C-alpha positions as CSV (number, residue, x, y, z in Angstrom):
1,M,-45.7,-29.2,-5.4
2,N,-42.8,-28.4,-7.7
3,K,-39.8,-30.6,-7.4
4,I,-36.3,-29.3,-7.7
5,T,-34.8,-30.9,-10.7
6,P,-31.1,-31.8,-11.1
7,L,-30.7,-28.8,-13.4
8,A,-32.2,-26.5,-10.7
9,T,-29.8,-28.0,-8.2
10,A,-26.9,-27.3,-10.5
11,S,-28.0,-23.8,-11.0
12,I,-28.2,-23.1,-7.3
13,L,-24.7,-24.6,-6.7
14,A,-23.3,-22.5,-9.6
15,L,-24.7,-19.3,-8.2
16,S,-23.5,-20.2,-4.7
17,T,-20.0,-20.7,-6.2
18,L,-20.1,-17.4,-8.0
19,S,-21.1,-15.6,-4.7
20,S,-18.3,-17.2,-2.8
21,A,-15.8,-16.0,-5.5
22,T,-16.5,-12.3,-5.0
23,S,-13.5,-11.8,-2.8
24,A,-9.9,-13.2,-2.9
25,A,-8.0,-14.4,0.1
26,V,-7.6,-11.5,2.5
27,L,-4.2,-10.1,3.1
28,S,-4.9,-7.6,5.8
29,T,-3.1,-5.6,8.4
30,T,-3.1,-2.1,9.9
31,E,-0.4,-0.3,11.9
32,S,-2.0,2.4,14.1
33,F,1.2,3.0,16.2
34,D,-0.9,3.0,19.4
35,G,1.8,0.8,21.0
36,G,4.8,2.9,20.0
37,I,6.9,3.3,16.8
38,A,6.6,-0.5,16.2
39,D,10.3,-0.8,15.1
40,W,9.8,1.5,12.2
41,S,12.9,3.6,11.4
42,T,14.3,6.5,9.3
43,T,17.7,7.6,8.0
44,L,17.2,11.3,7.3
45,A,19.7,13.6,8.9
46,N,18.4,15.5,11.9
47,G,20.6,18.4,13.0
48,G,23.7,16.6,11.7
49,G,22.9,13.4,13.5
50,T,20.7,10.4,13.0
51,A,16.9,11.1,12.8
52,V,14.9,9.4,15.5
53,L,11.2,8.5,15.2
54,T,8.9,9.6,18.0
55,Q,5.3,8.6,18.9
56,T,2.6,11.1,19.8
57,A,-0.4,9.5,21.7
58,S,-3.1,11.6,20.1
59,G,-3.8,13.8,17.1
60,G,-3.4,11.2,14.3
61,E,-5.7,11.0,11.3
62,D,-8.2,9.1,13.5
63,G,-7.5,11.1,16.6
64,S,-5.2,8.5,18.2
65,A,-1.4,7.9,18.0
66,Y,1.0,8.5,15.1
67,I,4.7,8.6,14.6
68,S,6.9,11.6,13.5
69,Q,10.4,12.6,12.6
70,T,12.1,15.9,11.7
71,G,14.9,15.9,9.3
72,D,16.6,17.3,6.2
73,V,16.5,16.2,2.6
74,F,19.1,17.4,0.0
75,F,19.8,16.4,-3.6
76,G,22.1,13.4,-3.1
77,A,23.5,10.2,-4.7
78,F,20.0,9.0,-5.4
79,G,18.7,12.2,-6.8
80,P,16.1,14.6,-5.3
81,T,14.6,12.1,-2.9
82,G,14.8,10.9,0.7
83,V,13.3,8.0,2.5
84,V,11.3,9.3,5.5
85,F,9.9,6.1,7.0
86,R,11.1,2.5,6.7
87,C,9.6,-0.8,7.7
88,N,12.5,-3.3,7.2
89,N,13.1,-6.9,8.2
90,Q,16.8,-6.8,9.0
91,D,19.3,-6.4,11.9
92,G,16.8,-8.0,14.3
93,S,14.0,-5.6,13.5
94,N,10.5,-6.9,13.9
95,C,8.8,-3.9,12.2
96,S,5.0,-4.1,13.0
97,G,5.5,-7.7,14.0
98,G,6.4,-8.6,10.4
99,S,2.8,-7.9,9.3
100,F,4.0,-6.1,6.1
101,F,6.4,-8.8,5.1
102,G,5.4,-11.7,2.8
103,D,4.0,-12.6,-0.6
104,Y,2.0,-9.6,-1.9
105,D,0.5,-11.9,-4.6
106,P,0.4,-9.4,-7.5
107,A,-1.4,-12.1,-9.7
108,N,-4.6,-11.0,-8.0
109,N,-4.1,-7.4,-8.9
110,D,-6.1,-6.4,-5.8
111,T,-3.6,-5.9,-3.0
112,V,-3.8,-2.3,-1.8
113,L,-1.2,-0.5,0.3
114,S,-2.4,2.8,2.0
115,F,-1.2,5.2,4.7
116,Y,-1.8,8.7,6.0
117,L,0.9,11.4,5.8
118,R,1.2,14.9,7.1
119,H,4.1,17.5,7.0
120,D,4.8,21.1,7.8
121,A,6.9,22.1,4.8
122,G,4.7,25.0,3.9
123,V,4.4,23.8,0.3
124,D,2.8,20.8,-1.4
125,L,5.1,17.7,-1.5
126,D,5.1,14.6,-3.6
127,F,5.7,11.2,-1.8
128,F,6.7,7.8,-3.1
129,A,6.7,4.2,-1.9
130,R,9.2,1.4,-2.6
131,L,8.9,-2.3,-1.9
132,A,11.8,-4.8,-2.0
133,P,13.0,-8.1,-0.5
134,S,15.3,-8.1,2.5
135,V,18.5,-7.6,0.4
136,N,16.9,-4.4,-1.0
137,S,17.1,-5.4,-4.7
138,P,15.4,-5.8,-7.0
139,G,12.9,-3.3,-5.6
140,A,9.8,-1.6,-7.1
141,G,9.4,2.2,-6.8
142,T,6.2,4.1,-7.5
143,G,6.1,6.7,-10.2
144,N,3.8,9.4,-11.6
145,D,0.7,7.3,-11.3
146,F,1.0,7.2,-7.5
147,A,-1.4,9.7,-5.9
148,G,1.4,11.4,-3.9
149,T,0.8,15.2,-3.5
150,V,0.2,16.1,0.1
151,A,-0.7,19.7,1.1
152,S,1.1,21.1,4.1
153,G,-0.5,20.6,7.5
154,I,-3.3,18.2,6.4
155,W,-3.6,14.5,7.0
156,T,-3.8,12.9,3.5
157,E,-4.4,9.3,2.6
158,L,-2.2,7.9,-0.2
159,S,-2.9,4.4,-1.6
160,L,-1.7,2.2,-4.4
161,E,-2.6,-1.2,-5.9
162,I,0.2,-3.7,-6.3
163,E,0.0,-3.7,-10.0
164,P,2.4,-2.5,-12.8
165,N,0.8,0.9,-13.6
166,Y,1.7,2.2,-10.1
167,F,5.4,1.6,-10.4
168,D,8.1,2.9,-12.7
169,S,11.4,1.4,-11.5
170,F,12.3,-2.2,-10.8
171,S,16.1,-2.1,-10.1
172,G,16.8,-3.1,-13.7
173,T,14.3,-6.0,-13.7
174,D,10.5,-5.9,-14.1
175,F,7.4,-6.0,-12.0
176,N,7.0,-9.8,-12.0
177,T,10.6,-10.3,-11.0
178,V,10.4,-8.0,-8.0
179,F,7.2,-9.4,-6.6
180,A,8.3,-13.0,-7.2
181,N,10.4,-12.4,-4.1
182,T,9.2,-12.2,-0.5
183,I,8.7,-8.5,0.3
184,E,10.5,-7.5,3.5
185,R,11.1,-3.7,2.9
186,L,8.5,-1.0,2.9
187,Q,9.9,2.5,2.3
188,I,8.0,5.8,2.2
189,G,9.9,8.8,0.9
190,V,9.6,12.4,-0.3
191,T,10.6,14.2,-3.5
192,L,12.2,17.6,-3.3
193,P,10.0,20.4,-4.7
194,F,11.1,21.6,-8.2
195,N,11.5,25.4,-8.5
196,G,11.6,25.5,-12.3
197,T,15.4,25.3,-12.7
198,G,16.4,23.0,-9.8
199,F,15.3,21.3,-6.6
200,D,14.8,23.1,-3.3
201,P,16.1,21.3,-0.2
202,L,13.7,20.4,2.7
203,V,15.3,21.5,5.9
204,G,13.9,21.0,9.3
205,V,10.6,19.6,8.0
206,T,8.5,17.4,10.3
207,Y,6.8,14.3,8.7
208,D,3.9,12.4,10.4
209,L,2.7,8.9,9.6
210,D,-0.4,7.1,10.6
211,S,-2.7,4.1,9.8
212,V,-0.5,2.1,7.4
213,S,-2.6,-0.7,6.0
214,L,-2.3,-3.6,3.6
215,S,-5.6,-5.1,2.4
216,N,-7.4,-6.8,-0.4
217,T,-10.2,-5.2,-2.3
218,P,-13.1,-7.5,-3.5
219,V,-12.6,-9.2,-6.8
220,P,-15.6,-8.4,-9.0
221,I,-17.5,-11.2,-10.7
222,P,-17.0,-11.1,-14.5
223,A,-20.2,-10.1,-16.4
224,S,-20.0,-13.4,-18.3
225,A,-20.3,-15.3,-15.1
226,W,-23.4,-13.4,-14.1
227,L,-24.9,-14.1,-17.5
228,F,-24.1,-17.8,-17.1
229,G,-25.9,-17.9,-13.8
230,S,-28.9,-16.0,-15.1
231,A,-29.2,-18.4,-18.1
232,L,-29.2,-21.4,-15.7
233,L,-32.0,-19.8,-13.7
234,G,-33.9,-19.2,-16.8
235,L,-33.7,-22.8,-17.8
236,V,-35.0,-23.8,-14.4
237,A,-38.0,-21.5,-14.7
238,R,-39.0,-22.9,-18.0
239,R,-38.7,-26.5,-16.8
240,K,-40.9,-25.7,-13.8
241,R,-43.6,-24.4,-16.2
């Protein structure tokens, strides 16, 4: 009967360690809005007043609930953009129970934010996301690398990794400075369509939001680690012969 040598034991332990390292600590939450608007908010004008979010019990991207608002976006002090949905930790708000607030840990480069959007503008629209601490600065805004084009009338999933290539503005700082803070503001906004010479306003457009999630993707094992484990097993096989 073959005995397991100390080297074989070490090999098994090494491979076990590699297997357990295939995923990072999970940072995971999903807001489905089944219980209401979950203290989300918006500041777009709606008929000259304050826009109000509403919940619809069915018809979301998964057939269940979603939230909506109808409002206007014009070229303003912050350019051709408007924030449509906000999840902020301020003024007593407990947006989604605080599930989207905390340390996004960009050192792992595997934290993913995703959500489903729909609108009825009649034209394709580009959307952006912005993450910031409770004081709103410094914040990180997504740029051209964000998969943001959404066709009219179709639920579309948008997602981004919390890593530098997905952002192009940092409130005069940089990526690491922004994410060294505790993130307590999640903002989802729209960019006015460009007509070749200027930007067209978006008047009376309805925006729908569903299934906002924050998760971690598996961290792949480096090829060098697999080679190391394979080499150890090879040594075990030779010793047994």
